[in-house]
Backbone as XML, in Angstrom:
<?xml version="1.0"?>
<chain id="A" units="angstrom">
  <residue number="1" name="MET">
    <atom name="N" x="2.146" y="8.971" z="-20.249"/>
    <atom name="CA" x="1.945" y="9.206" z="-18.822"/>
    <atom name="C" x="1.692" y="7.869" z="-18.123"/>
  </residue>
  <residue number="2" name="GLN">
    <atom name="N" x="2.409" y="7.629" z="-17.075"/>
    <atom name="CA" x="2.281" y="6.382" z="-16.320"/>
    <atom name="C" x="1.127" y="6.481" z="-15.327"/>
  </residue>
  <residue number="3" name="VAL">
    <atom name="N" x="0.297" y="5.455" z="-15.316"/>
    <atom name="CA" x="-0.809" y="5.407" z="-14.358"/>
    <atom name="C" x="-0.241" y="5.024" z="-13.004"/>
  </residue>
  <residue number="4" name="GLU">
    <atom name="N" x="-0.632" y="5.753" z="-11.982"/>
    <atom name="CA" x="-0.094" y="5.514" z="-10.651"/>
    <atom name="C" x="-1.053" y="4.726" z="-9.782"/>
  </residue>
  <residue number="5" name="HIS">
    <atom name="N" x="-1.514" y="3.599" z="-10.303"/>
    <atom name="CA" x="-2.374" y="2.731" z="-9.514"/>
    <atom name="C" x="-1.919" y="1.293" z="-9.674"/>
  </residue>
  <residue number="6" name="LEU">
    <atom name="N" x="-2.230" y="0.489" z="-8.716"/>
    <atom name="CA" x="-1.901" y="-0.926" z="-8.736"/>
    <atom name="C" x="-2.913" y="-1.654" z="-9.611"/>
  </residue>
  <residue number="7" name="SER">
    <atom name="N" x="-2.430" y="-2.464" z="-10.536"/>
    <atom name="CA" x="-3.339" y="-3.213" z="-11.397"/>
    <atom name="C" x="-3.936" y="-4.388" z="-10.622"/>
  </residue>
  <residue number="8" name="PRO">
    <atom name="N" x="-5.089" y="-4.884" z="-11.059"/>
    <atom name="CA" x="-5.678" y="-6.053" z="-10.402"/>
    <atom name="C" x="-4.737" y="-7.259" z="-10.428"/>
  </residue>
  <residue number="9" name="GLU">
    <atom name="N" x="-3.993" y="-7.411" z="-11.522"/>
    <atom name="CA" x="-3.048" y="-8.528" z="-11.640"/>
    <atom name="C" x="-1.894" y="-8.385" z="-10.644"/>
  </residue>
  <residue number="10" name="ALA">
    <atom name="N" x="-1.375" y="-7.180" z="-10.520"/>
    <atom name="CA" x="-0.283" y="-6.944" z="-9.572"/>
    <atom name="C" x="-0.775" y="-7.158" z="-8.138"/>
  </residue>
  <residue number="11" name="ALA">
    <atom name="N" x="-1.988" y="-6.711" z="-7.859"/>
    <atom name="CA" x="-2.560" y="-6.892" z="-6.523"/>
    <atom name="C" x="-2.692" y="-8.370" z="-6.182"/>
  </residue>
  <residue number="12" name="GLN">
    <atom name="N" x="-3.139" y="-9.173" z="-7.137"/>
    <atom name="CA" x="-3.273" y="-10.609" z="-6.889"/>
    <atom name="C" x="-1.915" y="-11.263" z="-6.670"/>
  </residue>
  <residue number="13" name="THR">
    <atom name="N" x="-0.900" y="-10.782" z="-7.388"/>
    <atom name="CA" x="0.456" y="-11.308" z="-7.184"/>
    <atom name="C" x="0.945" y="-10.997" z="-5.773"/>
  </residue>
  <residue number="14" name="ILE">
    <atom name="N" x="0.775" y="-9.755" z="-5.354"/>
    <atom name="CA" x="1.177" y="-9.360" z="-4.001"/>
    <atom name="C" x="0.392" y="-10.155" z="-2.967"/>
  </residue>
  <residue number="15" name="LEU">
    <atom name="N" x="-0.912" y="-10.205" z="-3.135"/>
    <atom name="CA" x="-1.783" y="-10.900" z="-2.190"/>
    <atom name="C" x="-1.381" y="-12.364" z="-2.037"/>
  </residue>
  <residue number="16" name="SER">
    <atom name="N" x="-1.049" y="-13.003" z="-3.144"/>
    <atom name="CA" x="-0.712" y="-14.430" z="-3.099"/>
    <atom name="C" x="0.591" y="-14.722" z="-2.361"/>
  </residue>
  <residue number="17" name="THR">
    <atom name="N" x="1.429" y="-13.699" z="-2.168"/>
    <atom name="CA" x="2.695" y="-13.909" z="-1.469"/>
    <atom name="C" x="2.578" y="-13.693" z="0.045"/>
  </residue>
  <residue number="18" name="LEU">
    <atom name="N" x="1.450" y="-13.173" z="0.485"/>
    <atom name="CA" x="1.261" y="-12.870" z="1.904"/>
    <atom name="C" x="0.750" y="-14.090" z="2.667"/>
  </residue>
  <residue number="19" name="PRO">
    <atom name="N" x="0.995" y="-14.119" z="3.979"/>
    <atom name="CA" x="0.432" y="-15.202" z="4.793"/>
    <atom name="C" x="-1.095" y="-15.218" z="4.673"/>
  </residue>
  <residue number="20" name="GLU">
    <atom name="N" x="-1.667" y="-16.404" z="4.797"/>
    <atom name="CA" x="-3.108" y="-16.570" z="4.589"/>
    <atom name="C" x="-3.942" y="-15.661" z="5.488"/>
  </residue>
  <residue number="21" name="LYS">
    <atom name="N" x="-3.554" y="-15.504" z="6.760"/>
    <atom name="CA" x="-4.363" y="-14.665" z="7.654"/>
    <atom name="C" x="-4.348" y="-13.205" z="7.210"/>
  </residue>
  <residue number="22" name="ILE">
    <atom name="N" x="-3.246" y="-12.755" z="6.607"/>
    <atom name="CA" x="-3.172" y="-11.382" z="6.093"/>
    <atom name="C" x="-4.029" y="-11.261" z="4.837"/>
  </residue>
  <residue number="23" name="GLN">
    <atom name="N" x="-3.959" y="-12.267" z="3.960"/>
    <atom name="CA" x="-4.803" y="-12.289" z="2.763"/>
    <atom name="C" x="-6.280" y="-12.189" z="3.150"/>
  </residue>
  <residue number="24" name="LEU">
    <atom name="N" x="-6.670" y="-13.018" z="4.108"/>
    <atom name="CA" x="-8.068" y="-13.037" z="4.538"/>
    <atom name="C" x="-8.487" y="-11.705" z="5.150"/>
  </residue>
  <residue number="25" name="GLY">
    <atom name="N" x="-7.592" y="-11.118" z="5.929"/>
    <atom name="CA" x="-7.895" y="-9.821" z="6.539"/>
    <atom name="C" x="-8.068" y="-8.724" z="5.502"/>
  </residue>
  <residue number="26" name="LEU">
    <atom name="N" x="-7.182" y="-8.693" z="4.514"/>
    <atom name="CA" x="-7.297" y="-7.687" z="3.462"/>
    <atom name="C" x="-8.551" y="-7.894" z="2.626"/>
  </residue>
  <residue number="27" name="GLN">
    <atom name="N" x="-8.845" y="-9.148" z="2.301"/>
    <atom name="CA" x="-10.047" y="-9.443" z="1.524"/>
    <atom name="C" x="-11.316" y="-9.093" z="2.304"/>
  </residue>
  <residue number="28" name="ALA">
    <atom name="N" x="-11.330" y="-9.381" z="3.592"/>
    <atom name="CA" x="-12.487" y="-9.046" z="4.425"/>
    <atom name="C" x="-12.665" y="-7.528" z="4.502"/>
  </residue>
  <residue number="29" name="TYR">
    <atom name="N" x="-11.561" y="-6.807" z="4.654"/>
    <atom name="CA" x="-11.633" y="-5.351" z="4.719"/>
    <atom name="C" x="-12.148" y="-4.780" z="3.396"/>
  </residue>
  <residue number="30" name="ALA">
    <atom name="N" x="-11.642" y="-5.303" z="2.270"/>
    <atom name="CA" x="-12.096" y="-4.844" z="0.954"/>
    <atom name="C" x="-13.592" y="-5.072" z="0.790"/>
  </residue>
  <residue number="31" name="THR">
    <atom name="N" x="-14.064" y="-6.223" z="1.232"/>
    <atom name="CA" x="-15.492" y="-6.532" z="1.147"/>
    <atom name="C" x="-16.298" y="-5.591" z="2.041"/>
  </residue>
  <residue number="32" name="GLN">
    <atom name="N" x="-15.788" y="-5.361" z="3.253"/>
    <atom name="CA" x="-16.500" y="-4.515" z="4.219"/>
    <atom name="C" x="-16.679" y="-3.094" z="3.696"/>
  </residue>
  <residue number="33" name="ILE">
    <atom name="N" x="-15.644" y="-2.541" z="3.071"/>
    <atom name="CA" x="-15.745" y="-1.157" z="2.592"/>
    <atom name="C" x="-16.149" y="-1.082" z="1.119"/>
  </residue>
  <residue number="34" name="ASP">
    <atom name="N" x="-16.369" y="-2.243" z="0.508"/>
    <atom name="CA" x="-16.809" y="-2.339" z="-0.885"/>
    <atom name="C" x="-15.828" y="-1.668" z="-1.849"/>
  </residue>
  <residue number="35" name="TYR">
    <atom name="N" x="-14.542" y="-1.976" z="-1.664"/>
    <atom name="CA" x="-13.477" y="-1.488" z="-2.543"/>
    <atom name="C" x="-12.809" y="-2.686" z="-3.183"/>
  </residue>
  <residue number="36" name="PRO">
    <atom name="N" x="-12.255" y="-2.528" z="-4.387"/>
    <atom name="CA" x="-11.504" y="-3.626" z="-4.983"/>
    <atom name="C" x="-10.220" y="-3.889" z="-4.187"/>
  </residue>
  <residue number="37" name="ILE">
    <atom name="N" x="-9.791" y="-5.137" z="-4.193"/>
    <atom name="CA" x="-8.608" y="-5.518" z="-3.407"/>
    <atom name="C" x="-7.376" y="-4.724" z="-3.816"/>
  </residue>
  <residue number="38" name="GLU">
    <atom name="N" x="-7.253" y="-4.378" z="-5.098"/>
    <atom name="CA" x="-6.072" y="-3.616" z="-5.526"/>
    <atom name="C" x="-6.031" y="-2.235" z="-4.875"/>
  </residue>
  <residue number="39" name="LEU">
    <atom name="N" x="-7.195" y="-1.631" z="-4.646"/>
    <atom name="CA" x="-7.218" y="-0.330" z="-3.983"/>
    <atom name="C" x="-6.876" y="-0.465" z="-2.502"/>
  </residue>
  <residue number="40" name="VAL">
    <atom name="N" x="-7.341" y="-1.529" z="-1.876"/>
    <atom name="CA" x="-7.020" y="-1.744" z="-0.458"/>
    <atom name="C" x="-5.516" y="-1.953" z="-0.282"/>
  </residue>
  <residue number="41" name="ILE">
    <atom name="N" x="-4.901" y="-2.733" z="-1.152"/>
    <atom name="CA" x="-3.448" y="-2.957" z="-1.058"/>
    <atom name="C" x="-2.708" y="-1.659" z="-1.346"/>
  </residue>
  <residue number="42" name="GLU">
    <atom name="N" x="-3.175" y="-0.899" z="-2.319"/>
    <atom name="CA" x="-2.561" y="0.393" z="-2.626"/>
    <atom name="C" x="-2.675" y="1.344" z="-1.430"/>
  </residue>
  <residue number="43" name="MET">
    <atom name="N" x="-3.846" y="1.372" z="-0.802"/>
    <atom name="CA" x="-4.036" y="2.209" z="0.382"/>
    <atom name="C" x="-3.083" y="1.806" z="1.499"/>
  </residue>
  <residue number="44" name="MET">
    <atom name="N" x="-2.895" y="0.499" z="1.656"/>
    <atom name="CA" x="-2.027" y="-0.018" z="2.706"/>
    <atom name="C" x="-0.586" y="0.450" z="2.487"/>
  </residue>
  <residue number="45" name="ILE">
    <atom name="N" x="-0.104" y="0.314" z="1.268"/>
    <atom name="CA" x="1.284" y="0.698" z="0.970"/>
    <atom name="C" x="1.451" y="2.212" z="1.052"/>
  </residue>
  <residue number="46" name="ALA">
    <atom name="N" x="0.555" y="2.947" z="0.412"/>
    <atom name="CA" x="0.659" y="4.409" z="0.397"/>
    <atom name="C" x="0.577" y="4.977" z="1.818"/>
  </residue>
  <residue number="47" name="GLY">
    <atom name="N" x="-0.330" y="4.443" z="2.618"/>
    <atom name="CA" x="-0.491" y="4.917" z="3.990"/>
    <atom name="C" x="0.707" y="4.633" z="4.872"/>
  </residue>
  <residue number="48" name="PHE">
    <atom name="N" x="1.427" y="3.560" z="4.564"/>
    <atom name="CA" x="2.650" y="3.257" z="5.316"/>
    <atom name="C" x="3.734" y="4.290" z="5.011"/>
  </residue>
  <residue number="49" name="LEU">
    <atom name="N" x="3.829" y="4.682" z="3.736"/>
    <atom name="CA" x="4.877" y="5.609" z="3.320"/>
    <atom name="C" x="4.537" y="7.073" z="3.558"/>
  </residue>
  <residue number="50" name="ASP">
    <atom name="N" x="3.251" y="7.385" z="3.584"/>
    <atom name="CA" x="2.802" y="8.764" z="3.772"/>
    <atom name="C" x="1.455" y="8.701" z="4.483"/>
  </residue>
  <residue number="51" name="GLU">
    <atom name="N" x="1.432" y="9.010" z="5.748"/>
    <atom name="CA" x="0.210" y="8.815" z="6.538"/>
    <atom name="C" x="-0.981" y="9.618" z="6.043"/>
  </residue>
  <residue number="52" name="ASP">
    <atom name="N" x="-0.752" y="10.623" z="5.210"/>
    <atom name="CA" x="-1.848" y="11.415" z="4.673"/>
    <atom name="C" x="-2.357" y="10.907" z="3.322"/>
  </residue>
  <residue number="53" name="ALA">
    <atom name="N" x="-1.668" y="9.927" z="2.736"/>
    <atom name="CA" x="-2.024" y="9.433" z="1.405"/>
    <atom name="C" x="-3.032" y="8.293" z="1.501"/>
  </residue>
  <residue number="54" name="ILE">
    <atom name="N" x="-3.949" y="8.262" z="0.524"/>
    <atom name="CA" x="-4.885" y="7.138" z="0.449"/>
    <atom name="C" x="-4.702" y="6.344" z="-0.840"/>
  </residue>
  <residue number="55" name="SER">
    <atom name="N" x="-3.798" y="6.805" z="-1.712"/>
    <atom name="CA" x="-3.467" y="6.065" z="-2.926"/>
    <atom name="C" x="-2.060" y="6.465" z="-3.352"/>
  </residue>
  <residue number="56" name="PHE">
    <atom name="N" x="-1.571" y="5.855" z="-4.431"/>
    <atom name="CA" x="-0.235" y="6.178" z="-4.916"/>
    <atom name="C" x="-0.166" y="7.599" z="-5.478"/>
  </residue>
  <residue number="57" name="GLU">
    <atom name="N" x="-1.280" y="8.075" z="-6.048"/>
    <atom name="CA" x="-1.302" y="9.447" z="-6.540"/>
    <atom name="C" x="-1.207" y="10.384" z="-5.342"/>
  </residue>
  <residue number="58" name="GLY">
    <atom name="N" x="-0.280" y="11.271" z="-5.377"/>
    <atom name="CA" x="-0.114" y="12.209" z="-4.283"/>
    <atom name="C" x="0.680" y="11.671" z="-3.108"/>
  </residue>
  <residue number="59" name="CYS">
    <atom name="N" x="1.037" y="10.398" z="-3.147"/>
    <atom name="CA" x="1.839" y="9.823" z="-2.061"/>
    <atom name="C" x="3.239" y="10.408" z="-2.118"/>
  </residue>
  <residue number="60" name="GLN">
    <atom name="N" x="3.674" y="10.926" z="-1.006"/>
    <atom name="CA" x="5.026" y="11.467" z="-0.896"/>
    <atom name="C" x="5.779" y="10.575" z="0.083"/>
  </residue>
  <residue number="61" name="PRO">
    <atom name="N" x="6.420" y="9.527" z="-0.448"/>
    <atom name="CA" x="7.068" y="8.555" z="0.422"/>
    <atom name="C" x="7.997" y="9.201" z="1.452"/>
  </residue>
  <residue number="62" name="LEU">
    <atom name="N" x="7.845" y="8.734" z="2.670"/>
    <atom name="CA" x="8.682" y="9.116" z="3.803"/>
    <atom name="C" x="8.524" y="10.578" z="4.206"/>
  </residue>
  <residue number="63" name="ARG">
    <atom name="N" x="7.451" y="11.236" z="3.731"/>
    <atom name="CA" x="7.204" y="12.627" z="4.121"/>
    <atom name="C" x="6.979" y="12.679" z="5.625"/>
  </residue>
  <residue number="64" name="GLY">
    <atom name="N" x="7.631" y="13.575" z="6.261"/>
    <atom name="CA" x="7.433" y="13.770" z="7.681"/>
    <atom name="C" x="8.213" y="12.810" z="8.563"/>
  </residue>
  <residue number="65" name="MET">
    <atom name="N" x="8.887" y="11.861" z="7.949"/>
    <atom name="CA" x="9.682" y="10.935" z="8.757"/>
    <atom name="C" x="11.099" y="11.484" z="8.853"/>
  </residue>
  <residue number="66" name="ASN">
    <atom name="N" x="11.630" y="11.469" z="10.017"/>
    <atom name="CA" x="12.963" y="12.014" z="10.239"/>
    <atom name="C" x="13.992" y="10.905" z="10.302"/>
  </residue>
  <residue number="67" name="PHE">
    <atom name="N" x="14.391" y="10.458" z="9.129"/>
    <atom name="CA" x="15.433" y="9.444" z="9.072"/>
    <atom name="C" x="16.772" y="10.140" z="9.068"/>
  </residue>
  <residue number="68" name="VAL">
    <atom name="N" x="17.629" y="9.683" z="9.939"/>
    <atom name="CA" x="18.957" y="10.282" z="10.028"/>
    <atom name="C" x="19.961" y="9.224" z="9.614"/>
  </residue>
  <residue number="69" name="LYS">
    <atom name="N" x="20.803" y="9.566" z="8.646"/>
    <atom name="CA" x="21.860" y="8.658" z="8.226"/>
    <atom name="C" x="22.980" y="8.693" z="9.244"/>
  </residue>
  <residue number="70" name="PRO">
    <atom name="N" x="23.450" y="7.519" z="9.653"/>
    <atom name="CA" x="24.579" y="7.525" z="10.580"/>
    <atom name="C" x="25.819" y="8.082" z="9.898"/>
  </residue>
  <residue number="71" name="VAL">
    <atom name="N" x="26.565" y="8.859" z="10.629"/>
    <atom name="CA" x="27.788" y="9.452" z="10.103"/>
    <atom name="C" x="28.937" y="8.481" z="10.318"/>
  </residue>
  <residue number="72" name="ALA">
    <atom name="N" x="29.635" y="8.182" z="9.227"/>
    <atom name="CA" x="30.790" y="7.278" z="9.320"/>
    <atom name="C" x="31.919" y="8.003" z="10.038"/>
  </residue>
  <residue number="73" name="SER">
    <atom name="N" x="32.564" y="7.310" z="10.962"/>
    <atom name="CA" x="33.671" y="7.977" z="11.677"/>
    <atom name="C" x="34.998" y="7.462" z="11.239"/>
  </residue>
</chain>
């Protein structure tokens, strides 16, 4: 069974690729709510894909979004 959470190592890799002001903002938010940075990054991604999700578990990407494919003519 695959674990559906972001590892601390993966979180640090993602964090290191972001602009410094975004890194600082995420780190400050993690400190403020007393959550590990990997959970904050996971919440950020999951919440973007499914506004009701707070983690990858239960995240239903693009749920409720009405994407329409253009029809080729």
